[in-house]
C-alpha positions in Angstrom: -0.1 44.2 3.6 0.6 40.6 4.9 -2.3 38.3 4.7 -3.9 36.6 7.7 -4.2 33.0 9.0 -7.1 32.1 11.2 -6.7 29.4 13.9 -9.9 27.4 14.7 -9.8 25.1 17.8 -12.0 23.8 20.6 -11.6 25.7 23.9 -10.1 22.7 25.6 -7.2 22.9 23.1 -6.3 26.5 23.8 -2.8 25.9 25.0 -2.0 23.7 22.0 -3.4 26.3 19.6 -1.8 29.3 21.3 1.6 27.6 21.3 1.4 26.9 17.6 0.3 30.5 17.0 3.3 31.9 19.0 5.8 29.7 17.2 4.3 30.1 13.7 4.0 33.9 13.8 7.8 34.3 13.9 8.2 32.0 10.9 5.7 33.6 8.4 4.9 37.2 7.4 1.2 36.6 7.9 -0.6 37.9 11.0 -2.4 35.1 12.9 -5.9 35.4 14.4 -6.7 33.3 17.4 -9.6 33.9 19.7 -11.0 32.6 22.9 -14.7 32.0 22.6 -17.6 33.5 24.5 -20.6 32.4 22.5 -23.0 34.5 24.5 -21.5 37.7 23.1 -23.1 38.4 19.7 -20.7 41.2 18.7 -17.8 39.1 19.6 -19.1 36.2 17.5 -19.6 38.5 14.5 -16.1 39.8 14.9 -14.6 36.3 14.9 -16.5 35.4 11.7 -15.4 38.7 10.1 -11.8 37.8 10.8 -12.4 34.3 9.4 -13.9 35.6 6.1 -10.9 37.9 5.7 -8.4 35.2 6.2 -6.3 33.4 3.5 -6.5 30.1 5.2 -8.0 28.5 8.3 -5.7 26.3 10.5 -8.0 23.7 12.1 -6.6 22.2 15.3 -7.6 18.5 15.1 -7.4 17.3 18.7 -9.4 14.8 20.7 -11.8 17.6 21.6 -12.4 19.2 18.1 -15.4 17.1 17.0 -16.9 16.3 20.4 -19.9 18.6 19.8 -19.8 18.8 16.0 -23.4 17.5 15.7 -24.7 20.5 17.7 -25.9 23.3 15.4 -24.3 26.0 17.6 -21.0 24.3 18.0 -18.3 26.9 17.3 -15.9 24.6 15.4 -18.8 23.5 13.2 -19.7 27.1 12.5 -16.2 28.1 11.6 -15.6 25.0 9.4 -18.9 25.7 7.6 -18.1 29.3 7.1 -14.7 28.5 5.6 -16.2 25.9 3.3 -18.9 28.3 2.1 -16.3 31.1 1.5 -14.0 28.6 -0.2 -11.2 29.4 2.2 -8.5 26.7 2.3 -8.6 24.6 5.5 -5.3 23.2 6.8 -5.6 20.4 9.3 -3.1 20.5 12.1 -3.6 16.9 13.2 -2.4 16.4 16.8 -0.9 12.9 17.2 -2.0 12.2 13.6 -5.7 12.4 14.3 -8.2 12.7 11.4 -11.8 14.1 11.2 -14.3 11.3 12.0 -16.4 9.7 9.2 -19.8 10.7 10.6 -19.5 14.5 10.1 -22.7 16.5 9.5 -23.4 17.2 5.8 -22.6 20.9 6.0 -19.0 20.3 7.2 -18.2 16.9 5.6 -16.1 18.6 3.0 -13.4 19.2 5.7 -12.5 15.5 5.4 -10.9 16.3 2.0 -8.7 19.0 3.5 -4.9 18.5 3.6 -2.6 19.1 6.4 0.2 17.6 8.5 0.4 15.3 11.6 1.7 17.1 14.7 3.3 15.4 17.5 4.0 17.3 20.8 7.4 15.5 21.4 8.5 16.8 17.9 7.0 20.2 18.3 9.6 22.3 16.6 10.0 19.9 13.6 6.2 20.0 13.4 6.3 23.8 13.1 8.9 23.5 10.4 6.7 21.0 8.4 3.6 23.2 9.0 5.5 26.3 7.8 6.7 24.5 4.7 3.2 23.2 3.9 1.7 26.6 4.2 4.2 28.0 1.8 3.7 25.1 -0.5 0.0 25.8 -0.9 0.8 29.5 -1.1 -1.1 30.9 1.9 2.0 32.0 3.7 5.4 33.5 2.9 8.6 33.2 5.0 9.3 36.0 7.5 12.2 38.2 6.6 11.5 41.1 8.9 13.3 41.2 12.3 10.1 42.7 13.8 8.3 40.1 15.9 5.1 38.7 14.3 1.6 39.6 15.4 -0.9 37.4 17.0 -4.4 38.9 17.0 -6.4 37.9 20.1 -9.5 40.0 20.7 -10.0 38.7 24.2 -7.6 37.5 26.9 -6.7 33.9 27.1 -8.7 31.6 29.5 -7.9 31.5 33.1 -7.0 27.8 33.1 -3.4 27.1 34.0 -1.0 27.1 31.1 0.3 23.6 30.4 4.1 23.2 30.3 5.4 22.1 27.0 6.3 18.5 26.8 10.1 17.7 26.7 11.3 17.8 23.1 12.8 14.7 21.5 16.3 15.1 20.1 16.4 13.9 16.5 19.9 12.7 15.3 21.6 9.8 13.6 20.5 7.4 16.3 16.8 8.2 15.5 17.0 6.1 12.3 16.3 2.9 14.3 13.2 4.5 15.9 11.9 5.6 12.5 12.3 2.0 11.2 10.5 0.7 14.2 7.6 3.1 13.6 7.3 2.0 10.0 7.2 -1.6 11.2 4.2 -1.0 13.5 2.4 1.2 11.0 3.0 4.7 12.4 4.0 6.0 9.0 3.4 9.7 9.7 5.4 9.8 12.9 8.2 8.0 11.1 8.1 10.6 8.3 8.5 13.5 10.8 11.7 11.9 12.1 13.1 11.0 8.7 12.3 14.4 7.1 13.8 16.2 10.1 17.0 14.1 9.9 17.3 14.9 6.2 16.8 18.6 6.7 19.3 18.8 9.6 21.9 17.1 7.5 25.3 16.1 8.8 24.5 12.4 8.9 27.1 9.7 8.3 27.0 8.6 4.7 25.2 5.2 5.4 22.5 6.9 7.6 22.0 9.6 4.9 21.5 6.9 2.3 19.1 5.0 4.4 17.1 8.2 5.1 16.9 8.8 1.4 15.6 5.3 0.8 13.2 5.2 3.7 11.4 8.6 3.0 9.8 7.5 -0.3 8.8 4.1 1.2 7.3 5.8 4.2 5.4 8.3 1.9 4.1 5.4 -0.2 2.9 3.5 2.9 1.3 6.7 4.3 -0.5 7.3 1.0 -1.8 3.7 0.9 -3.0 4.1 4.5 -4.7 7.4 3.6 -6.4 5.8 0.6 -7.6 3.0 2.8 -9.1 5.5 5.3 -10.7 7.5 2.5 -12.3 4.3 1.1 -13.5 3.5 4.6 -15.1 6.9 4.9 -16.8 6.6 1.5 -18.1 3.2 2.4 -19.5 4.5 5.7 -21.1 7.4 3.9 -22.7 5.0 1.4 -24.0 2.9 4.3 -25.7 5.9 5.8 -27.2 6.9 2.5 -28.4 3.3 2.0 -30.0 3.3 5.5 -31.8 6.6 4.8 -33.1 5.4 1.4 -34.2 2.0 2.8 -36.5 3.4 5.5 -39.3 4.8 3.3 -39.2 1.7 1.1 -40.1 -0.3 4.3 -42.9 2.1 5.1 -44.3 1.8 1.5 -44.1 -2.0 1.6 -46.4 -2.2 4.6 -49.4 -0.8 2.6 -51.2 -2.5 -0.3 -51.8 0.7 -2.1 -48.0 1.5 -2.3 -46.7 -2.1 -2.6 -45.9 -1.8 -6.3 -44.0 1.4 -5.7 -42.1 -0.3 -2.9 -41.2 -3.2 -5.2 -39.8 -0.9 -7.9 -38.0 1.3 -5.3 -36.5 -1.8 -3.6 -35.2 -3.1 -6.9 -33.5 0.3 -7.6 -32.2 0.3 -4.0 -30.6 -3.1 -4.6 -29.0 -1.9 -7.8 -27.6 1.2 -6.1 -26.3 -0.4 -2.9 -25.6 -4.1 -3.7 -22.8 -4.3 -1.1 -25.3 -3.4 1.7 -28.2 -5.6 0.8 -27.3 -8.5 3.2 -26.6 -6.3 6.2 -29.2 -3.5 5.8 -32.3 -5.4 4.5 -33.4 -6.1 8.0 -37.1 -6.5 6.9 -36.2 -9.2 4.4 -37.7 -7.4 1.5 -35.4 -9.4 -0.8 -37.5 -12.5 0.1 -40.8 -10.6 -0.4 -39.6 -8.9 -3.6 -37.1 -11.5 -5.0 -34.4 -10.1 -7.4 -34.5 -11.0 -11.0 -32.9 -14.3 -11.9 -31.0 -12.8 -14.8 -29.3 -10.3 -12.3 -28.3 -13.3 -10.2 -26.9 -15.2 -13.2 -24.7 -12.4 -14.6 -21.4 -11.5 -12.9 -20.9 -8.0 -11.5 -21.3 -5.3 -12.4 -25.0 -5.9 -13.4 -28.3 -4.5 -12.2 -31.6 -3.6 -13.7 -32.8 0.0 -13.5 -36.6 0.2 -13.3 -38.1 2.9 -15.5 -41.1 4.2 -13.5 -44.4 4.0 -15.2 -43.1 2.5 -18.4 -43.3 -1.2 -17.7 -39.6 -2.1 -18.4 -36.2 -1.9 -16.9 -32.9 -1.2 -18.6 -29.5 -2.6 -17.7 -27.5 -0.2 -15.6 -24.4 -0.8 -17.6 -23.4 -2.0 -21.1 -22.9 -5.7 -21.3 -19.4 -6.7 -20.3 -17.0 -9.3 -21.7 -17.3 -11.4 -18.5 -21.1 -11.5 -18.9 -21.0 -12.3 -22.6 -18.6 -15.2 -21.8 -21.5 -17.1 -20.1 -23.3 -17.2 -23.5 -20.2 -18.6 -25.2 -19.7 -21.1 -22.4 -23.3 -22.3 -22.9 -22.6 -23.1 -26.5 -24.0 -19.9 -27.9 -22.1 -20.1 -31.1 -22.8 -23.8 -31.6 -26.6 -23.9 -31.1 -29.0 -22.2 -33.6 -32.0 -22.1 -31.2 -31.0 -18.7 -29.8 -30.4 -17.1 -33.2 -32.8 -15.6 -35.7 -32.8 -17.5 -39.0 -31.0 -14.6 -40.7 -28.5 -14.4 -37.8 -27.6 -18.1 -37.8 -27.2 -17.9 -41.6 -24.8 -15.0 -41.2 -22.9 -16.8 -38.4 -22.3 -19.8 -40.5 -21.4 -17.7 -43.6 -18.8 -15.6 -41.7 -17.8 -18.5 -39.4 -18.2 -16.5 -36.2 -17.1 -18.4 -33.1 -16.6 -15.5 -30.8 -16.8 -11.7 -30.9 -14.1 -10.0 -33.0 -11.4 -8.5 -30.7 -12.2 -11.3 -28.1 -8.5 -12.1 -27.7 -7.2 -8.5 -28.1 -6.0 -7.2 -24.7 -7.0 -3.7 -25.6 -10.7 -4.7 -25.7 -11.2 -7.9 -23.6 -11.0 -6.7 -20.0 -13.6 -8.4 -17.8 -15.4 -5.1 -17.1 -14.9 -3.5 -20.5 -18.0 -3.6 -22.7 -18.1 -6.5 -25.1 -17.3 -5.2 -28.6 -17.0 -6.7 -32.1 -20.5 -8.1 -31.9 -23.2 -7.7 -34.5 -26.9 -7.0 -34.0 -27.5 -10.7 -34.7 -25.1 -11.8 -31.9 -26.6 -9.2 -29.5 -30.1 -10.7 -30.1 -28.8 -14.2 -29.7 -27.4 -13.3 -26.3 -30.8 -11.9 -25.3 -32.7 -15.0 -26.3 -30.2 -17.2 -24.5 -30.5 -15.2 -21.3 -34.3 -15.1 -21.6 -34.3 -18.9 -21.7 -31.7 -19.3 -18.9 -33.6 -16.9 -16.6 -37.2 -17.4 -17.5 -37.5 -13.6 -18.1 -38.3 -11.6 -21.1 -35.0 -9.9 -22.1 -34.3 -8.2 -25.4 -32.4 -5.2 -26.8 -34.2 -2.0 -25.9 -36.4 -0.4 -28.5 -35.2 2.9 -29.7 -37.9 4.7 -27.7 -37.1 2.7 -24.6 -33.4 3.5 -24.9 -33.9 7.3 -25.4 -36.3 7.6 -22.5 -33.9 5.7 -20.2 -31.1 8.1 -21.3 -33.1 11.3 -21.3 -36.1 11.1 -19.0 -39.1 13.3 -19.6 -37.4 16.8 -19.5 -35.9 16.7 -23.0 -32.3 17.1 -21.9 -29.6 17.0 -24.5 -27.3 14.6 -22.7 -27.9 12.0 -20.0 -26.5 14.4 -17.3 -28.1 17.7 -18.6 -28.2 20.2 -21.4 -24.5 21.1 -21.6 -21.8 19.0 -23.2 -19.2 17.9 -20.7 -16.5 15.6 -22.1 -15.3 14.7 -18.6 -18.5 12.7 -18.0 -18.0 10.0 -20.6 -15.5 8.2 -22.7 -15.1 10.2 -26.0 -12.7 11.8 -28.4 -14.2 15.3 -28.5 -11.2 17.7 -28.1 -9.4 18.1 -25.8 -10.2 14.4 -25.1 -8.7 11.7 -27.3 -9.7 8.2 -26.3 -8.2 5.2 -28.0 -10.2 2.4 -26.4 -13.2 1.4 -24.3 -13.2 2.0 -20.5 -14.6 -0.2 -17.7 -18.3 0.3 -17.5 -18.2 1.7 -14.0 -15.6 4.4 -14.7 -18.2 7.1 -15.4 -20.7 6.0 -12.8 -22.2 8.6 -10.5 -24.8 11.4 -10.3 -21.9 13.8 -10.6 -20.5 12.0 -13.7 -22.4 10.5 -16.6 -25.5 8.9 -15.1 -28.9 9.3 -16.8 -31.9 10.6 -14.7 -32.7 7.0 -13.7 -29.1 6.0 -12.9 -28.2 4.2 -16.1 -24.4 4.4 -16.7 -22.6 5.0 -20.0 -25.7 6.0 -22.0 -23.3 8.5 -23.7 -19.9 7.4 -24.9 -17.8 4.2 -24.6 -19.8 2.2 -27.2 -22.6 2.6 -29.6 -25.5 0.4 -28.4 -27.6 -1.8 -30.6 -31.4 -1.2 -30.4 -34.1 -3.6 -31.5 -35.7 -1.0 -33.8 -35.6 -1.1 -37.6 -34.0 2.3 -38.5 -36.1 3.0 -41.6 -39.5 1.5 -40.7 -39.2 2.2 -36.9 -40.8 -1.2 -36.2 -39.5 -3.6 -33.5 -39.9 -7.0 -35.0 -36.9 -9.2 -34.1 -37.5 -11.5 -37.1 -38.1 -8.9 -39.8 -35.7 -8.6 -42.7 -34.7 -5.1 -41.8 -31.4 -4.1 -43.5 -30.5 -1.4 -41.0 -30.9 -1.4 -37.2 -30.6 1.5 -34.8 -27.5 2.3 -32.7 -27.6 4.9 -29.9 -25.2 6.7 -27.5 -22.0 7.6 -29.2 -18.6 5.9 -28.5 -15.0 6.4 -27.5 -14.1 7.0 -31.1 -16.4 9.9 -31.9 -15.0 13.4 -31.9 -18.1 15.6 -32.1 -20.5 16.2 -29.2 -23.6 15.8 -31.4 -23.0 12.0 -31.5 -23.6 11.8 -27.8 -27.0 13.6 -27.7 -29.8 11.5 -26.3 -31.8 11.9 -29.5 -29.0 11.2 -32.0 -29.8 8.3 -34.3 -27.1 6.1 -35.8 -27.5 2.8 -37.7 -25.7 -0.1 -39.3 -26.5 -3.4 -41.0 -27.3 -6.1 -38.5 -24.3 -8.2 -39.6 -21.9 -5.3 -39.0 -19.5 -5.3 -36.1 -16.7 -3.0 -34.9 -14.7 -2.1 -31.7 -17.0 0.7 -30.9 -20.3 -1.2 -31.0 -21.7 -2.9 -27.9 -24.9 -4.1 -26.2 -27.3 -3.0 -23.5 -30.2 -5.1 -22.3 -33.8 -4.4 -21.5 -36.2 -6.4 -19.3 -40.0 -6.3 -19.8 
């Protein structure tokens, strides 16, 4: 039995939706359900949603009216989109005049922005139907009609009484349309240009020069369209982060007004700044950054850097491993020429081994600005901390082993920073089927849905082992002790067993040891 396609549309776009249904039903084997809404009829509403849940795909007509009432709970379009998303039914956007869903959609239907579809221009209606048919077949929700029997449009109620609009005159696409397509590309109307070019290619029969130009222009137009789509998606994501930042900022302001909650507001504001650094200047309308000034060390170090406060523990941990760009400041300050920032044992080792920079410093595989600095010993990591402490006036050191584990694990005893189950897609590692061969930029696995710890620290599993202050054997935290072995935590890109990435896994090395899978994370107390 042929499957079914469901058409969702605002009532003002009935004529557009019906015309598409009538054209499409004779191109595909699937039956097409299209309704006319009467929201005061409960049985009718239940019937519509039953048809939707039984459908193989929902064709959403994206017109100037589609999202007018989307913020109303009882809006029909919203209800149908939400039902399709909940039932995991593919949604295909039929985008009149290239329109896209707005960026401020309610949370329950925001997923529709990730749906695919085609632009649909009325003057190119039949080519648009061709493209839509091909797209539905490509995503395997439709098959081409082979039967001579007319297709079936299911409409449970009669169409509205409003007069039927006459179809707009159809544009003829032929060899002379090449100039028009080029003009459209010039002014940024990439999708409309693609409709013309792809139709010309499909029709065939072009002069050889025109055919060659069409073949050259289609991939260019597709690349330009993709770049524009990526720009739009980035804009949507930025606007979404802005809304989240506004929502998170409001309770911090309320807490800052009261003496009893001022300390909580200070910690929350520091976390807010580390989470939304791009929105601080615009959204901090109460000037909390003046009242709760940011750490000087955070201001000194190039991005990406932020302190993550660990509530109730009296310290903060760096959000990311230390990067090459940040370590360079220590080198530029004469870090390898001045003994004052080194422990006695560390300076002695530096002179003996003639260290002037991290090993791999000039190796392009490891020296990217946002890659974690590697090839540094525990001695060099401590020297960096002591230099930054002096430069900032803050108390900065490697985290103790206990500090590191709590920042990675929180207080629920989880196995990995993200939870109890191993997931190799959340960090840089070589556990099969993954097979890494170098470090990744420290922001690559950032996000609550990726590798973040409960407090928002990034790369606490994978990428590089991280030096800790703690003596591995004595479990003391004296920076000047003669400990022969210091703690390393977190696992690295090189490791091929998931146990290495557990929050409680202990590794160690001599403080003079260095390698391309050892790095640094800072702590502030």
